[in-house]
DODO-511503 format. One line per field, with one value per residue: z negated, y, x of N, C-alpha, C, CB in turn; residue in three letters; residue number from 1. Coordinates in steps of 0.001 Angstrom, whole numbers. Glycine has a CB too. Layout:
nc3 Z, ...;
nc2 Y, ...;
nc1 X, ...;
cac3 Z, ...;
cac2 Y, ...;
cac1 X, ...;
cc3 Z, ...;
cc2 Y, ...;
cc1 X, ...;
cbc3 Z, ...;
cbc2 Y, ...;
cbc1 X, ...;
rest ALA, ...;
nr NUM, ...;
//
This chain:
nc3 -64, 652, -789, -2859, -2309, -4549, -6000, -5169, -7506, -8654, -8748, -10865, -10729, -11903, -11346, -8835, -5672, -4539, -6636, -8316, -10269, -13858, -14937, -12883, -12447, -12295, -14550, -14415, -15691, -17839, -18384, -19211, -21522, -23303, -26390, -26602, -24698, -25379, -27616, -25944, -23833, -25310, -26459, -24142, -23210, -25209, -25016, -22421, -22945, -24805, -23334, -21636, -23187, -23582, -20941, -17871, -16702, -14403, -11594, -10635, -7913, -6883, -4589, -5025, -3749, -3376, -6089, -7009, -4976, -3626, -2118, -3776, -3870, -4608, -7420, -10112, -12096, -14861, -16324, -19300, -21542, -23376, -21991, -20882, -22419, -23741, -22641, -23101, -25911, -26486, -25386, -27034, -29538, -28897, -28482, -31097, -32326, -30628, -31095, -33779, -33736, -31841, -33184, -35395, -33996, -32912, -34946, -37325, -40019, -39558, -39841, -39375, -36769, -34605, -34735, -34492, -32042, -30340, -30832, -29805, -27113, -26285, -26858, -25231, -22754, -22657, -22729, -20465, -18402, -19088, -18251, -15456, -14786, -15495, -13715, -11209, -11047, -11016, -8595, -7643, -9112, -10749, -13844, -14812, -13787, -14209, -13342, -12215, -11253, -9603, -7565, -6247, -4647, -1606, 419, 1371, -428, -2767, -4307, -5487, -7456, -8696, -11952, -13721, -15970, -15735, -14358, -16150, -18320, -17168, -16574, -19220, -20609, -19143, -19720, -22474, -22589, -21417, -23303, -25443, -24448, -23929, -26479, -27868, -26830, -27452, -30235, -30732, -32082, -34694, -38126, -40346, -42924, -46554, -48598, -51078, -50759, -48754, -50046, -51925, -50283, -49153, -48833, -51646, -52306, -53518, -54245, -56161, -59583, -61164, -64129, -66180, -68859, -71993, -73222, -75746, -76541, -75876, -78504, -80356, -82931, -86390, -87100, -84879, -83875, -81486, -80493, -79894, -82326;
nc2 -1244, 2249, 5078, 7044, 10428, 13096, 15289, 18795, 21309, 23629, 27152, 29407, 32479, 35546, 38323, 41104, 40337, 42110, 43571, 45087, 43667, 43720, 44431, 45700, 47866, 51367, 53737, 56836, 59682, 58298, 58391, 61056, 61146, 59672, 59482, 59783, 61389, 64124, 64716, 64015, 65696, 68187, 67714, 67649, 70099, 71694, 71193, 72238, 74999, 75563, 75161, 77368, 79480, 79468, 79282, 81067, 83930, 85500, 85732, 87564, 88391, 89950, 91608, 91460, 92907, 95428, 96426, 96341, 97052, 95082, 91895, 89853, 88074, 86820, 88004, 86557, 87269, 86397, 86789, 86479, 85700, 87650, 89972, 91035, 92992, 94575, 92907, 90319, 90214, 90381, 87906, 85992, 86501, 85780, 83055, 82060, 82306, 80725, 78275, 77708, 77543, 75372, 73204, 73042, 72495, 69910, 68344, 69201, 69558, 68399, 70292, 72860, 72724, 73581, 76397, 76803, 75850, 77722, 79940, 78909, 78488, 81266, 82625, 81190, 81664, 84464, 84595, 83397, 85094, 87191, 86036, 85658, 88375, 89337, 87793, 88748, 91064, 90335, 90106, 92692, 94511, 94499, 93047, 92722, 94778, 98291, 100751, 102960, 102190, 100373, 101869, 102826, 100741, 98904, 97189, 94859, 94301, 93184, 90448, 89133, 86760, 84493, 83004, 79791, 80190, 81373, 79338, 77098, 78339, 78713, 76109, 74881, 76452, 75798, 73006, 73098, 74514, 72576, 70492, 71713, 72113, 69580, 68578, 68821, 66792, 64496, 64440, 64347, 62989, 61142, 62214, 60608, 58615, 59002, 56867, 56151, 56464, 54727, 52271, 52182, 51910, 49395, 46149, 43812, 40734, 38729, 38206, 40401, 39685, 39397, 39976, 39496, 40696, 41221, 44540, 47046, 49135, 52631, 55001, 57758, 59289, 60249, 62460, 63971, 67002, 68431, 67762, 69145, 70289;
nc1 852, 419, 1842, -89, -1148, -635, -3182, -3278, -2547, -4907, -5343, -6846, -8321, -9497, -11572, -11560, -10182, -8314, -7347, -4690, -1937, -1851, 637, 1917, 329, -38, -783, -2304, -739, 326, 2997, 3391, 1992, 3571, 5136, 7856, 8670, 8444, 10507, 12731, 12609, 13063, 15497, 17243, 16699, 17842, 20580, 21041, 20474, 22410, 24784, 24361, 24926, 27696, 28812, 29783, 28138, 28403, 30582, 33297, 35232, 38062, 40143, 43466, 45361, 44470, 44363, 46983, 48582, 50024, 50590, 48976, 47048, 43626, 41832, 40157, 37314, 35481, 32204, 31033, 28107, 28281, 29125, 26919, 25656, 22904, 21048, 22135, 22237, 19511, 18737, 20069, 18870, 16262, 16660, 17300, 14680, 13096, 14403, 13812, 10999, 10590, 11679, 9883, 7689, 8069, 8990, 7906, 5396, 1974, -224, 1044, 1961, 419, 490, 3264, 3757, 2388, 4099, 6457, 5868, 5152, 7555, 9415, 8299, 8760, 11584, 12235, 11352, 13045, 15483, 15102, 14882, 17393, 18904, 18217, 19678, 22335, 23496, 23733, 25380, 28694, 29502, 31990, 33591, 33770, 31341, 32406, 34953, 34218, 32982, 35194, 35992, 35898, 33455, 34554, 36517, 35903, 33852, 30764, 29395, 26767, 27005, 27195, 25578, 23003, 21713, 21759, 20413, 17742, 16986, 17063, 15142, 12776, 12570, 12196, 9827, 8099, 8315, 7154, 4532, 3532, 3564, 1165, -543, 957, 923, -1892, -4899, -6619, -6314, -4161, -5476, -5298, -3353, -4502, -7244, -7816, -7195, -9292, -11466, -11214, -12505, -13095, -11232, -12720, -16208, -18274, -19035, -22059, -23866, -26654, -28454, -30341, -30963, -30571, -33429, -33685, -33664, -34812, -33093, -33617, -31915, -31601, -31473, -32174, -34562, -37696, -40123;
cac3 30, 735, -1880, -2792, -2354, -5647, -5609, -5477, -8615, -8302, -9526, -10980, -10937, -12284, -10912, -7453, -5047, -4243, -7893, -8685, -11480, -14889, -15238, -11849, -12347, -12949, -15172, -14169, -16935, -18976, -18743, -19900, -22885, -24176, -27511, -26440, -23650, -25972, -28150, -25010, -23033, -26167, -26570, -22866, -23158, -26164, -24408, -21364, -23561, -25471, -22164, -21010, -24068, -23431, -19493, -17288, -15955, -13113, -11308, -9700, -7221, -6382, -3769, -5747, -2967, -3590, -7343, -7357, -3799, -3253, -1780, -4991, -3809, -5257, -8853, -10489, -13497, -15323, -17172, -20062, -21904, -24237, -21174, -20412, -23296, -24412, -22164, -23860, -27306, -26534, -25065, -28147, -30567, -28497, -28709, -32449, -32636, -29959, -31618, -34863, -33273, -31155, -34172, -36133, -33201, -32661, -36139, -38500, -40459, -38602, -39937, -38832, -35406, -33679, -34644, -33995, -30605, -29694, -30830, -28829, -25662, -25976, -26882, -24156, -21511, -22531, -22317, -18955, -17818, -19247, -17526, -14144, -14444, -15354, -12492, -9976, -11124, -10996, -7266, -7255, -9817, -11404, -15178, -15132, -13357, -14392, -12075, -11676, -10603, -8383, -6583, -5353, -3952, -504, 413, 1598, -1438, -3953, -4037, -6706, -7354, -9875, -12488, -14159, -17120, -15464, -14025, -17396, -19079, -16642, -16746, -20614, -20957, -18582, -20464, -23816, -22513, -21166, -24523, -26335, -23956, -24095, -27905, -28362, -26345, -28101, -31606, -30852, -32831, -36007, -39173, -41133, -44210, -47709, -48899, -52063, -50187, -47992, -51039, -52549, -49235, -48841, -49486, -52369, -51832, -54094, -54570, -57693, -60520, -61881, -65323, -66634, -70390, -72770, -73724, -76780, -75952, -76346, -79462, -80937, -84385, -87208, -87197, -83612, -83998, -80199, -80155, -80492, -83327;
cac2 -48, 3415, 6052, 8049, 11807, 13737, 16416, 19998, 22223, 24836, 28301, 30043, 33967, 36343, 39791, 41278, 39764, 43246, 44338, 44783, 42945, 44644, 44936, 46568, 48944, 52595, 54570, 58150, 60446, 57554, 58875, 62342, 60894, 59011, 60341, 59933, 62420, 65561, 64956, 63874, 67046, 69201, 67573, 68104, 71582, 72305, 71001, 73243, 76323, 75594, 75447, 78743, 80455, 79379, 79381, 82353, 84248, 86101, 85538, 88700, 88139, 91141, 91418, 91898, 93960, 96796, 96903, 96228, 97431, 93997, 90656, 89014, 87138, 87237, 87934, 86164, 87800, 85683, 87636, 85563, 86309, 88807, 91115, 91492, 94063, 94380, 91657, 89139, 90228, 89879, 86563, 85275, 86673, 84875, 81589, 81775, 82083, 79582, 76982, 77369, 77249, 74177, 72251, 72805, 72003, 68636, 67569, 69931, 69007, 68528, 71477, 74048, 72522, 74420, 77812, 76805, 75545, 78918, 80751, 78431, 78863, 82606, 83070, 80587, 82396, 85756, 84435, 82908, 86259, 87921, 85362, 85989, 89726, 89401, 87012, 89560, 92134, 89823, 90257, 94047, 95131, 93549, 93287, 92703, 96006, 99395, 101274, 104068, 101513, 99701, 102799, 103014, 99540, 98769, 95953, 93608, 94223, 92252, 89807, 88795, 85488, 84058, 81810, 78726, 80487, 81538, 78077, 76435, 78998, 78480, 74738, 74707, 77030, 74987, 71763, 73359, 74755, 71381, 69850, 72473, 71985, 68170, 68099, 68799, 65492, 63441, 64455, 64347, 61839, 61374, 62424, 59390, 58584, 58806, 55442, 55996, 56401, 53503, 51145, 52212, 51423, 48018, 45184, 42928, 39430, 37818, 38910, 40798, 38788, 40153, 39272, 40206, 40387, 42234, 45720, 47838, 50308, 53930, 55545, 59095, 59194, 61422, 63513, 64635, 68411, 68960, 67464, 70143, 69936;
cac1 4, 1199, 1740, -1296, -781, -1292, -3929, -2645, -3080, -5696, -5172, -8089, -8147, -10719, -11601, -11428, -8867, -7533, -6972, -3283, -1540, -1748, 1966, 2336, -661, 446, -1708, -1966, -506, 791, 4379, 3311, 1462, 4471, 5603, 9215, 8942, 8594, 11878, 13790, 12733, 13399, 16925, 17846, 16697, 18794, 21868, 21140, 20596, 23815, 25622, 24085, 25666, 29223, 29132, 29782, 26962, 28651, 31944, 33685, 36422, 38628, 41443, 44635, 46262, 43814, 44627, 48454, 49393, 50986, 49861, 48983, 45897, 42396, 41750, 38705, 36878, 34254, 31527, 30007, 26928, 28553, 29404, 25621, 25198, 21591, 20362, 22696, 21759, 18043, 18558, 20502, 17916, 15136, 17099, 17162, 13259, 12697, 14923, 13033, 9576, 10626, 11865, 8757, 6637, 8278, 9321, 7259, 4147, 996, -967, 1681, 2420, -418, 1008, 4662, 3626, 2130, 5320, 7542, 5321, 5282, 9007, 10092, 7996, 9422, 12957, 12273, 11240, 14265, 16483, 14831, 15207, 18927, 19405, 18040, 20658, 23731, 24024, 23868, 26486, 29569, 29540, 33390, 34176, 32960, 30694, 33266, 36031, 33522, 32733, 36291, 36315, 35107, 32665, 35298, 37475, 35422, 32567, 30045, 28560, 26113, 27638, 26433, 24850, 21570, 21080, 21510, 19253, 16482, 16692, 16784, 13860, 11722, 12541, 11570, 8382, 7409, 8132, 6105, 3207, 3219, 3588, -244, -993, 1612, 459, -3346, -5366, -7156, -5435, -4128, -6122, -4457, -3368, -5329, -8578, -7865, -7263, -10539, -12544, -11106, -13312, -12327, -11094, -13718, -17465, -18442, -19757, -23120, -24361, -27874, -28778, -31151, -30329, -31349, -33948, -33164, -34598, -34354, -32800, -34178, -30946, -31649, -32081, -32520, -35948, -38627, -41080;
cc3 51, -462, -1752, -3116, -3675, -5287, -6038, -6658, -8091, -9235, -9577, -11401, -11096, -11733, -9398, -6936, -4821, -5475, -8141, -10046, -12504, -15165, -14105, -11653, -13030, -13348, -14930, -15484, -17982, -19420, -19569, -21344, -23766, -25121, -27288, -25445, -24377, -26659, -27048, -24126, -23902, -26367, -25329, -22766, -24054, -25598, -23231, -21783, -24197, -24351, -21650, -21843, -23843, -21941, -19128, -16555, -14609, -12952, -10268, -9258, -6489, -5728, -4601, -4997, -3153, -4884, -7573, -6088, -3299, -2888, -2805, -4931, -4473, -6694, -9252, -11990, -13807, -16400, -17985, -20577, -22684, -23296, -20695, -21358, -23870, -23941, -22834, -25216, -27439, -26263, -26315, -29327, -30259, -28736, -30123, -32887, -31955, -30513, -32916, -34645, -32603, -32175, -35112, -35331, -32986, -33954, -37386, -39100, -39584, -38678, -39215, -37390, -34335, -33653, -34152, -32485, -29850, -29669, -29934, -27312, -25296, -25946, -25628, -22780, -21421, -22136, -20890, -18069, -17847, -18359, -16018, -13717, -14440, -14104, -11246, -9913, -10966, -9674, -6852, -7838, -10543, -12779, -15603, -14803, -13636, -13247, -11399, -10814, -9452, -7385, -5617, -4562, -2753, -509, 517, 458, -2663, -3538, -5369, -6491, -8718, -10482, -12920, -15303, -16802, -15086, -15208, -18156, -18537, -16756, -18175, -20910, -20347, -19260, -21802, -23691, -22126, -22411, -25419, -25757, -24093, -25572, -28385, -27886, -27153, -29624, -31828, -31425, -34149, -37118, -39985, -42543, -45377, -48014, -50099, -51698, -49468, -48881, -51555, -51567, -48813, -49489, -50478, -51905, -52320, -54361, -56001, -58376, -61390, -63015, -65793, -68110, -71003, -73257, -74804, -76284, -76689, -77273, -79950, -82357, -85067, -87267, -85814, -83647, -82589, -79772, -80662, -81306, -82773;
cc2 1179, 4288, 7011, 9460, 12383, 15029, 17713, 20698, 23332, 25917, 29052, 31504, 34545, 37776, 39818, 40892, 40972, 44072, 44162, 44186, 44147, 45213, 45892, 47777, 50096, 53407, 56051, 58970, 59568, 57953, 60217, 62094, 60037, 59926, 60556, 60997, 63821, 65583, 64849, 65271, 68247, 69042, 67975, 69585, 72367, 72324, 72063, 74586, 76545, 75799, 76831, 79864, 80561, 79506, 80835, 82585, 85029, 85943, 86673, 88382, 89430, 90902, 92070, 92928, 95272, 97269, 97150, 96709, 96328, 92793, 89617, 88084, 87670, 87018, 87667, 86642, 87176, 86652, 86676, 86313, 87609, 90124, 91771, 92620, 93750, 93258, 90440, 89167, 89879, 88553, 85624, 85377, 85801, 83404, 81154, 81440, 80875, 78268, 76574, 76838, 75743, 73014, 71994, 72209, 70421, 67697, 68122, 69212, 69318, 69784, 72756, 73911, 73395, 75781, 77838, 76544, 76868, 79960, 80246, 78686, 80281, 83114, 82371, 81272, 83791, 85665, 84160, 84131, 87181, 87394, 85807, 87547, 89935, 88860, 87876, 90687, 91613, 90003, 91702, 94714, 94183, 93980, 93287, 94001, 97090, 100028, 102328, 103333, 100729, 100619, 103096, 101852, 99540, 97353, 94709, 93441, 93354, 91617, 89390, 87683, 85200, 82840, 80688, 79000, 80656, 80138, 77160, 77014, 78692, 77089, 74400, 75252, 76297, 73774, 72042, 73776, 73556, 70499, 70457, 72194, 70520, 67722, 68003, 67360, 64400, 63357, 64381, 62959, 62094, 61471, 61101, 59599, 58438, 57273, 55205, 55670, 55113, 52253, 51010, 51620, 50030, 47060, 44234, 41572, 38600, 38813, 39268, 39853, 39700, 39308, 40058, 39773, 41456, 43384, 46424, 49076, 51555, 54496, 56885, 59008, 60509, 62642, 64239, 65886, 68983, 68697, 68537, 69567, 70027;
cc1 795, 985, 637, -786, -1452, -1960, -3155, -3349, -3810, -5405, -6372, -7835, -9433, -10605, -11450, -10039, -7937, -6932, -5552, -3057, -1462, -341, 2389, 1470, -16, -582, -1415, -1850, 8, 2173, 4363, 2824, 2398, 5058, 7182, 9636, 9241, 10077, 12899, 13910, 13354, 15023, 17644, 17832, 17532, 20184, 22050, 21305, 21881, 24879, 25549, 24834, 27135, 29631, 29168, 28541, 27080, 30247, 32225, 35003, 36935, 39968, 42563, 45490, 45775, 44224, 46164, 49212, 50383, 50002, 49840, 47826, 44656, 42512, 40272, 38460, 35570, 33540, 30545, 28872, 27166, 28796, 28056, 25089, 23855, 20921, 20854, 22277, 20269, 17877, 19067, 19569, 16614, 15511, 16807, 15680, 12726, 13181, 14078, 11540, 9534, 10826, 10621, 7593, 6845, 8485, 8581, 6087, 3079, 194, -299, 2172, 1655, 204, 2512, 4590, 3291, 3322, 6341, 7129, 5585, 6812, 9792, 9717, 8713, 10848, 13126, 12211, 12386, 15348, 16406, 15193, 16698, 19510, 19264, 18950, 22187, 24271, 24296, 25125, 27350, 29638, 31043, 34127, 33143, 32415, 31563, 34377, 35375, 33146, 33896, 36679, 35338, 34334, 33422, 36414, 37165, 34142, 31982, 29172, 28045, 26748, 26757, 25471, 23325, 20927, 20719, 20375, 17942, 16024, 16252, 15430, 12687, 11439, 11857, 10131, 7581, 7341, 7142, 4655, 2722, 3051, 2037, -793, -393, 1190, -1109, -3700, -5860, -6222, -5333, -4727, -5225, -4523, -4271, -6799, -8790, -7972, -8633, -11591, -12365, -11970, -12616, -12268, -12190, -14999, -17567, -19370, -20739, -23673, -25629, -28248, -29770, -30389, -31250, -32055, -33497, -34141, -33961, -34197, -33413, -33234, -30898, -32314, -32444, -33882, -36860, -39666, -42496;
cbc3 -1086, 1972, -1999, -3870, -1004, -6711, -6229, -4261, -9484, -8299, -9061, -11970, -9795, -13871, -11614, -7117, -3577, -3431, -9146, -8610, -11302, -16047, -15404, -10634, -12992, -12140, -16596, -13246, -17423, -18675, -17416, -19134, -22782, -23456, -29001, -26079, -22619, -27178, -29277, -24085, -22511, -27537, -26909, -21672, -23368, -27497, -23881, -20556, -24542, -26306, -21088, -20985, -25480, -24018, -18598, -16424, -16816, -13048, -10775, -10351, -6253, -7459, -2235, -6079, -1435, -3519, -8319, -7777, -4141, -4537, -606, -6283, -4448, -4721, -9500, -10353, -13562, -15994, -16351, -21270, -22665, -25191, -19964, -20345, -22563, -24267, -20687, -23837, -27917, -25622, -23711, -28505, -30703, -26979, -28434, -33200, -32249, -28653, -31973, -35650, -32129, -30097, -34944, -36755, -31836, -31781, -36370, -38075, -41752, -38674, -41397, -39694, -35068, -34134, -36090, -34742, -30357, -30327, -32155, -29049, -25546, -26972, -28369, -24151, -21406, -23782, -23060, -18567, -18309, -20653, -17700, -13945, -15387, -16456, -12283, -9856, -12503, -11392, -6315, -7658, -10747, -10774, -15916, -14423, -11852, -15062, -12384, -12923, -11608, -8749, -7221, -6059, -4888, 717, 1469, 3085, -1849, -5367, -3069, -7220, -6800, -9591, -13585, -14508, -17754, -14283, -13122, -18214, -19093, -15322, -16365, -21472, -20542, -17286, -20664, -24579, -21557, -20042, -25167, -26341, -22508, -23448, -28889, -27727, -24891, -27937, -32230, -29434, -32945, -36309, -40020, -41239, -44238, -48960, -49168, -52795, -49257, -47120, -52217, -52985, -47941, -49066, -48483, -53606, -52199, -55535, -54201, -57887, -61478, -60908, -66494, -65633, -71309, -73941, -72531, -77870, -75906, -75201, -80674, -80646, -84652, -88684, -87619, -82651, -84735, -79226, -80715, -79475, -84538;
cbc2 22, 4139, 6795, 7647, 12578, 13969, 16344, 20865, 22777, 24567, 29097, 29292, 34673, 36389, 40675, 42663, 38952, 44108, 43882, 46001, 42067, 44032, 43754, 45837, 48578, 53359, 54267, 58728, 61123, 56119, 59094, 63334, 60199, 58337, 59621, 58695, 62546, 65913, 63952, 62558, 67516, 69091, 66195, 67516, 72024, 71554, 69499, 73213, 76538, 74171, 74560, 79057, 80100, 77968, 78614, 82537, 84981, 87705, 84036, 90136, 86997, 92121, 92124, 90720, 93725, 96770, 95951, 94662, 98685, 93614, 90074, 89859, 85829, 86520, 89254, 84467, 89429, 84175, 88799, 84832, 85364, 88482, 90691, 90279, 95373, 95497, 91474, 89081, 91600, 90547, 86271, 85715, 88193, 85087, 81392, 82927, 83270, 79703, 77120, 78507, 78441, 74229, 72666, 74019, 72807, 68609, 67585, 71312, 69438, 67432, 71733, 74418, 71043, 74509, 78534, 75697, 74432, 79487, 80849, 76828, 78649, 83366, 82629, 79096, 82592, 86491, 83392, 81895, 86811, 87889, 83829, 85678, 90677, 88660, 85636, 90072, 92865, 88365, 89644, 94786, 96108, 93452, 92264, 91585, 95954, 100277, 101898, 105011, 100581, 98961, 103973, 103445, 98237, 98960, 95969, 93629, 95514, 93067, 88581, 89913, 84228, 83802, 82173, 77709, 81722, 82603, 77349, 76461, 80484, 78875, 73940, 75365, 78448, 74673, 71181, 74452, 75832, 70668, 69764, 74162, 72461, 67359, 69174, 70113, 65302, 63628, 65697, 64637, 60906, 60390, 63613, 58887, 57534, 59717, 54908, 57103, 57551, 53411, 51352, 53646, 52274, 47637, 44419, 42927, 38874, 37036, 38086, 42297, 37956, 40567, 39195, 39892, 40403, 41612, 46677, 48268, 50232, 54911, 54510, 60227, 59065, 60960, 62936, 63844, 69428, 68467, 66126, 70944, 70823;
cbc1 -957, 903, 2960, -2502, -1257, -342, -5351, -2607, -1992, -7180, -4120, -8989, -7420, -10901, -10411, -11740, -9139, -8373, -7766, -2494, -77, -2257, 2994, 2413, -2068, 1302, -1739, -2960, -1755, 765, 5219, 2346, 102, 5495, 5267, 9745, 7641, 7310, 12227, 13494, 11224, 12514, 17272, 17121, 15446, 18796, 21993, 20035, 19561, 24137, 25278, 22448, 25474, 29782, 28089, 30924, 26140, 28104, 32260, 33660, 36193, 38749, 41357, 45461, 46326, 42247, 44063, 48894, 50185, 52096, 50403, 48926, 46258, 41202, 42295, 38461, 36732, 34651, 30797, 30645, 26126, 29871, 30299, 24611, 25145, 20715, 20533, 24188, 22007, 17184, 19334, 21811, 17586, 14761, 18656, 17694, 12434, 13090, 16530, 13019, 9082, 11713, 13018, 8380, 6597, 9382, 10857, 6778, 3814, 168, -1182, 2818, 2276, -1952, 893, 5573, 2492, 965, 5886, 7815, 3747, 4460, 9723, 9766, 6465, 9332, 13579, 10999, 10224, 14701, 16312, 13373, 14547, 19575, 18583, 16668, 20464, 23836, 23095, 22655, 25995, 30956, 28690, 34026, 34595, 33598, 29286, 33941, 36840, 32288, 32316, 37397, 36188, 35986, 31728, 35971, 37730, 35177, 32716, 29277, 29391, 24715, 28423, 27299, 25429, 21362, 21963, 22697, 19376, 16456, 17871, 17830, 13823, 11992, 13985, 12338, 8101, 8052, 9329, 6405, 3146, 4303, 4494, -1168, -652, 3116, 982, -4076, -4370, -8041, -5898, -2689, -7061, -4940, -1933, -5225, -8818, -6647, -6300, -10877, -12521, -9883, -13949, -12733, -9824, -13115, -18643, -19039, -18684, -24278, -23216, -29091, -27361, -31790, -30007, -30435, -35419, -32888, -34880, -35314, -31149, -34466, -29532, -32252, -31032, -31652, -36366, -39268, -40920;
rest MET, GLY, ARG, MET, SER, GLN, PRO, GLU, GLU, ALA, LEU, VAL, GLU, PHE, GLY, PRO, ALA, ASP, GLU, PRO, SER, PRO, ARG, ARG, ARG, PHE, ARG, SER, GLY, SER, PHE, LEU, ARG, ASP, ARG, ARG, VAL, VAL, PRO, LEU, ALA, ALA, GLY, LEU, GLY, ALA, ILE, ALA, LEU, ALA, ALA, SER, VAL, ILE, ALA, GLU, TRP, GLN, VAL, THR, THR, ILE, ASP, GLY, THR, VAL, LEU, ARG, ASN, SER, ALA, THR, GLY, ASP, LEU, VAL, PHE, ASP, SER, PRO, LEU, GLY, ASP, LEU, GLY, GLY, TRP, GLY, ALA, GLY, TYR, LEU, ALA, GLY, LEU, PHE, LEU, LEU, THR, ALA, ALA, THR, VAL, LEU, THR, VAL, PHE, GLY, PRO, ARG, PRO, GLY, ARG, VAL, TYR, ALA, ARG, LEU, VAL, ALA, LEU, SER, THR, GLY, GLY, THR, LEU, LEU, LEU, LEU, VAL, LEU, THR, VAL, TRP, SER, THR, LEU, ASP, ASP, ARG, SER, TRP, ALA, VAL, ARG, GLN, VAL, GLU, GLN, ALA, GLY, LEU, GLN, GLY, ASP, ASP, PHE, SER, ILE, ALA, VAL, GLY, ARG, GLY, PRO, TRP, CYS, ALA, GLY, ALA, GLY, LEU, LEU, LEU, VAL, LEU, VAL, ALA, ALA, TYR, LEU, SER, GLU, ARG, SER, THR, ALA, GLY, PRO, GLU, PRO, ARG, PRO, ALA, ARG, VAL, ALA, GLU, GLU, GLN, GLU, ALA, PRO, ASP, GLU, PRO, PHE, GLU, LEU, SER, VAL, GLY, PRO, ALA, THR, PRO, TRP, THR, VAL, GLY, ALA, ASP, ASN, LEU, ASP, LYS, PRO, ASN;
nr 1, 2, 3, 4, 5, 6, 7, 8, 9, 10, 11, 12, 13, 14, 15, 16, 17, 18, 19, 20, 21, 22, 23, 24, 25, 26, 27, 28, 29, 30, 31, 32, 33, 34, 35, 36, 37, 38, 39, 40, 41, 42, 43, 44, 45, 46, 47, 48, 49, 50, 51, 52, 53, 54, 55, 56, 57, 58, 59, 60, 61, 62, 63, 64, 65, 66, 67, 68, 69, 70, 71, 72, 73, 74, 75, 76, 77, 78, 79, 80, 81, 82, 83, 84, 85, 86, 87, 88, 89, 90, 91, 92, 93, 94, 95, 96, 97, 98, 99, 100, 101, 102, 103, 104, 105, 106, 107, 108, 109, 110, 111, 112, 113, 114, 115, 116, 117, 118, 119, 120, 121, 122, 123, 124, 125, 126, 127, 128, 129, 130, 131, 132, 133, 134, 135, 136, 137, 138, 139, 140, 141, 142, 143, 144, 145, 146, 147, 148, 149, 150, 151, 152, 153, 154, 155, 156, 157, 158, 159, 160, 161, 162, 163, 164, 165, 166, 167, 168, 169, 170, 171, 172, 173, 174, 175, 176, 177, 178, 179, 180, 181, 182, 183, 184, 185, 186, 187, 188, 189, 190, 191, 192, 193, 194, 195, 196, 197, 198, 199, 200, 201, 202, 203, 204, 205, 206, 207, 208, 209, 210, 211, 212, 213, 214, 215, 216, 217, 218, 219, 220, 221, 222, 223, 224, 225, 226, 227, 228, 229;
//
């Protein structure tokens, strides 16, 4: 006798045939609702803002022949944040306020996070406007050369370029604003109940034992002076 062929195993599936697998299904907005996104964006923003403080905001290149009357090549002058005068002081003051508000928004107590979030959003938006304003003036004038000295130079004698500071500042502020905006979604949810109340509301392991017995009737004594005559 020939060998009998074994029946093939049948695979039973439920649901529509075109429905994707649950593991491969991508939920819209699930990434933004992840609680790890807020501290990650805040940390990356803090690194970018720290880099903006120590990086150059403008690079001025001057032909050394014009200054020294000899072929010495080009001279490069970097302008850090301290060379921006009042703009730099305002940016640093805003960073202190933004740092405190962001820390309270991400790691502070829940009742105060709403107000800290508003402060972080308003301060971050103001600083972003300040950076954009300074950015627009970095191509017009040199912060390394005084205006009187710049007036004596020709257009081919020097060149001005934007440094890495504005780029780091803009990226850092955007990341911090995203973290402050998403912090409301990541911390949303019912308030945790106190452990004391939760223990009182838990059902006992065993049912209560009830006992019924006679009780002494309530009587008024002769020494009760509160009873009206």
